N, C-alpha and C positions, 0 to 999 in steps of 0.2 A: 504492499499499499503506500508507503513512504518512498519507494523509488518512483512510482507511478506520479505520485504528486510532484516529486522533483523533477522529473521530465517534464511534466506539464508547466511547472513554474519556469523552468530554464527556456522552454520554448516560448512561452508567453513574454518572457524578458527579452528574448531575442527579437521577438516581434514589434514591442515597444521601441527598443533601441533602433531597429531598422526602420520604422517609420519617423521617428524622430530625426534620424540622419537624412532622410530622403527629403522631409518638410524644411529642413535647415535649421531645426531648434537645436541641435547639438552640431558641434563640428567635428564629427567622426565620419570616417569613410563609410559608404553603405557595404551590404554583403559582395555586392558584384565588384566592387572596388578592391575589397580587402582579398577576395578569391583571385582576382586578376594578379595582384600584387604578389601574392603568395605563390601563384603558378608559374613566375616568370623563371624561376630555376628548377632543376631537376629535383633538387632537394624538397623543394616546396610542393611540387607535384607528388612525390612520393609520400610527403606527410599527409596531403589531403587524401590520397588513395586509402592510406592506413586509418585515418580518421573515420572515412566512410565506411570501411569494412568493420572497424570497430562497433561504432554507432548501429550498423545495420546487424550485426550479429547479435549485439545485446538487445534490440529491440525486437529482433525476430526470436530470439530464444526466449525472451519474457513472455511474450505475447502470443505465441504459436505453439509451443509445448504445453501439453495438458498438466503437468505437474507444478507449473511456476504460475 
């Protein structure tokens, strides 16, 4: 239960930050600019890939296996 609430809170905070950055309320880069900056080098591309695998496996395991 705590894990689910944490994921939802993290997603909500990310959406609020993304909206604030796109509307100009805060001076932070939005998700597209951050992803483009990280993906300019091979190390960044590998890190992004590993991050997506980590998140995908965790969410897949948590919400699709019957015992979890």
